[in-house]
C-alpha positions as MATLAB code, in Angstrom:
seq = 'MNTRSKIAVLGMVALSFAFSGNMTAQMTKEKTVMVGGAAMYPSKNIVENAVNSKDHTTLVAAVKAAGLVETLQGAGPFTVLAPTNAAFNKLPKGTVDNLVKPENKEMLTKILTYHVLPGKYNASQIWAAVKAGNGKAMMKTVEGEELTFWTKGKNLYVKDAKGNDAKVTIADVNQSNGVIHVIDTVLMP';
ca = [
     -91.663  -79.752  -55.541;
     -94.072  -80.998  -58.104;
     -92.900  -82.661  -61.458;
     -93.702  -79.580  -63.507;
     -91.544  -77.247  -61.147;
     -88.623  -79.757  -61.323;
     -88.918  -79.495  -65.029;
     -88.970  -75.993  -65.051;
     -85.845  -75.816  -62.789;
     -83.991  -78.191  -64.760;
     -84.739  -76.362  -68.020;
     -83.604  -73.000  -66.576;
     -80.439  -74.692  -65.333;
     -79.972  -76.135  -68.789;
     -80.281  -72.760  -70.333;
     -77.795  -70.993  -68.001;
     -75.326  -73.652  -69.034;
     -76.094  -73.240  -72.587;
     -75.605  -69.454  -72.467;
     -72.473  -69.533  -70.451;
     -71.152  -72.184  -72.768;
     -71.958  -69.819  -75.756;
     -70.137  -67.041  -74.008;
     -67.144  -69.369  -73.245;
     -67.117  -70.678  -76.678;
     -67.200  -67.094  -78.059;
     -64.227  -66.065  -75.944;
     -62.292  -69.144  -76.652;
     -62.834  -68.978  -80.321;
     -61.834  -65.472  -80.492;
     -58.767  -65.938  -78.236;
     -59.494  -63.027  -76.069;
     -56.887  -61.470  -73.581;
     -58.123  -60.098  -70.316;
     -57.268  -56.442  -70.004;
     -58.435  -54.359  -66.885;
     -60.846  -56.909  -65.882;
     -62.485  -57.165  -69.289;
     -62.141  -59.619  -72.217;
     -60.693  -58.017  -75.225;
     -62.443  -59.415  -78.387;
     -60.591  -59.587  -81.513;
     -63.672  -58.876  -83.434;
     -64.232  -55.457  -81.842;
     -62.256  -52.372  -82.736;
     -59.664  -50.692  -80.451;
     -62.370  -48.319  -78.933;
     -64.878  -50.657  -78.540;
     -62.550  -52.864  -76.493;
     -60.606  -49.988  -74.530;
     -63.944  -48.603  -73.143;
     -64.329  -51.873  -71.075;
     -60.927  -51.896  -69.509;
     -60.869  -50.753  -65.914;
     -57.097  -49.975  -66.337;
     -57.601  -47.406  -69.331;
     -60.283  -45.060  -68.300;
     -57.857  -42.109  -68.337;
     -56.626  -43.114  -71.992;
     -60.305  -43.532  -73.004;
     -61.100  -40.086  -71.636;
     -57.823  -38.497  -73.322;
     -58.924  -40.178  -76.619;
     -62.449  -38.642  -76.328;
     -61.045  -35.238  -75.396;
     -58.497  -35.014  -78.218;
     -61.345  -36.171  -80.691;
     -59.591  -39.416  -81.767;
     -62.503  -41.987  -81.214;
     -63.584  -41.985  -84.737;
     -60.177  -42.367  -85.966;
     -59.258  -45.276  -83.720;
     -62.597  -46.996  -84.670;
     -61.622  -46.567  -88.445;
     -60.219  -49.337  -90.631;
     -56.505  -48.977  -89.500;
     -54.619  -51.066  -89.067;
     -53.161  -49.569  -86.027;
     -50.870  -50.596  -83.356;
     -51.491  -48.854  -80.035;
     -49.182  -48.780  -77.232;
     -52.156  -48.221  -74.427;
     -50.671  -46.674  -71.121;
     -52.600  -47.802  -68.007;
     -54.228  -45.367  -65.576;
     -51.149  -46.193  -63.292;
     -48.877  -44.692  -66.167;
     -50.829  -41.499  -66.162;
     -50.554  -41.498  -62.559;
     -46.769  -41.291  -62.983;
     -47.014  -38.043  -64.494;
     -46.677  -34.763  -62.412;
     -49.745  -33.836  -60.689;
     -52.241  -31.985  -62.774;
     -50.710  -32.987  -66.028;
     -53.744  -35.093  -67.457;
     -56.241  -32.475  -66.004;
     -54.246  -29.691  -68.065;
     -54.034  -31.780  -71.180;
     -57.585  -32.595  -71.638;
     -58.682  -28.975  -71.595;
     -59.903  -27.671  -74.979;
     -57.004  -25.165  -75.256;
     -54.695  -28.025  -75.217;
     -56.203  -30.315  -77.578;
     -53.483  -29.991  -80.059;
     -50.674  -31.150  -77.489;
     -53.044  -34.150  -76.298;
     -53.355  -35.065  -79.795;
     -49.615  -35.226  -80.371;
     -48.924  -37.280  -77.134;
     -51.859  -39.698  -78.182;
     -50.797  -40.243  -81.566;
     -47.135  -40.742  -80.377;
     -48.607  -43.934  -79.060;
     -49.740  -45.225  -82.336;
     -47.862  -46.945  -85.193;
     -49.354  -47.225  -88.636;
     -49.894  -50.766  -89.279;
     -50.403  -53.864  -87.116;
     -47.101  -55.098  -85.472;
     -47.467  -58.163  -83.220;
     -44.681  -58.515  -80.368;
     -42.904  -61.445  -82.293;
     -42.635  -58.912  -85.343;
     -41.340  -56.351  -83.015;
     -38.906  -58.744  -81.264;
     -37.624  -59.696  -84.706;
     -36.976  -56.249  -85.770;
     -35.067  -55.697  -82.467;
     -32.918  -58.712  -83.266;
     -32.307  -57.618  -86.849;
     -31.372  -54.122  -85.493;
     -28.740  -55.563  -83.109;
     -30.659  -54.744  -79.943;
     -32.966  -51.897  -81.075;
     -35.860  -51.137  -83.602;
     -36.899  -47.591  -84.716;
     -40.451  -47.329  -85.561;
     -42.232  -44.096  -86.843;
     -45.458  -43.192  -85.009;
     -48.637  -41.702  -86.393;
     -47.413  -38.424  -84.746;
     -44.409  -38.332  -86.900;
     -41.570  -38.956  -84.520;
     -39.901  -42.350  -83.781;
     -39.947  -44.658  -80.852;
     -37.159  -47.057  -80.162;
     -38.035  -50.864  -79.094;
     -35.387  -52.927  -77.188;
     -35.416  -56.024  -75.014;
     -34.158  -56.987  -71.738;
     -34.640  -60.730  -70.946;
     -38.155  -61.833  -71.767;
     -39.322  -58.280  -71.733;
     -40.087  -55.881  -74.576;
     -39.450  -52.107  -73.849;
     -40.181  -48.874  -75.863;
     -38.058  -45.587  -75.415;
     -39.494  -42.366  -76.078;
     -37.855  -39.104  -77.438;
     -37.397  -37.937  -73.924;
     -35.352  -41.036  -72.956;
     -38.295  -42.755  -70.898;
     -38.712  -46.235  -70.935;
     -42.083  -48.184  -70.901;
     -42.352  -51.772  -70.359;
     -44.912  -53.862  -72.379;
     -46.941  -55.557  -69.726;
     -49.625  -57.234  -71.966;
     -48.759  -57.903  -75.635;
     -50.834  -58.934  -78.494;
     -54.227  -57.615  -77.680;
     -55.822  -58.222  -81.206;
     -58.475  -55.810  -82.475;
     -60.426  -55.979  -85.598;
     -58.339  -52.750  -86.655;
     -55.155  -53.584  -85.281;
     -53.331  -54.624  -81.904;
     -52.966  -53.216  -78.443;
     -49.865  -53.499  -76.457;
     -50.348  -52.293  -72.881;
     -47.509  -50.222  -71.395;
     -46.623  -49.026  -67.871;
     -45.458  -45.419  -68.784;
     -46.843  -42.660  -70.817;
     -44.661  -41.943  -73.735;
     -43.619  -38.201  -74.653;
     -42.551  -36.825  -77.987;
];
């Protein structure tokens, strides 16, 4: 290999390190959280991040079917309790396919907005509210009904109107317009 070729190769290696360093610096600077195999950037909004999570494709499809994309890209702030694909798979067979039909948009919207709290509540704020409430904290959703938060050991849970419990599996995924808490069960109003 001649000197020019060696210099070119070294230059390319240096550039690749520089670019990967910038990407790593961006991730570190923004304190990203990995969700569904993708970094969630605090500088991006809820929708911009959620579309990159392999674990939330069903939720993203439902948000699109309900016409809530623009709302969740808005200023907020919002606290979103984001069920994973596995959470949607716990529902009776055919439920999701039925809900995303245009004629069921109202019900789908009701279910999705039941997963959203107006305002930004990080996990420590919810824990504090549970402690202050002697083991539970009631919080009103955008849909209008309340959810009950409670804790067990080091885990944070939320109970829906039907008595179902969802565990927060990833907390404090900060967004430019709020925060996401990943949950393992779909909540029902």
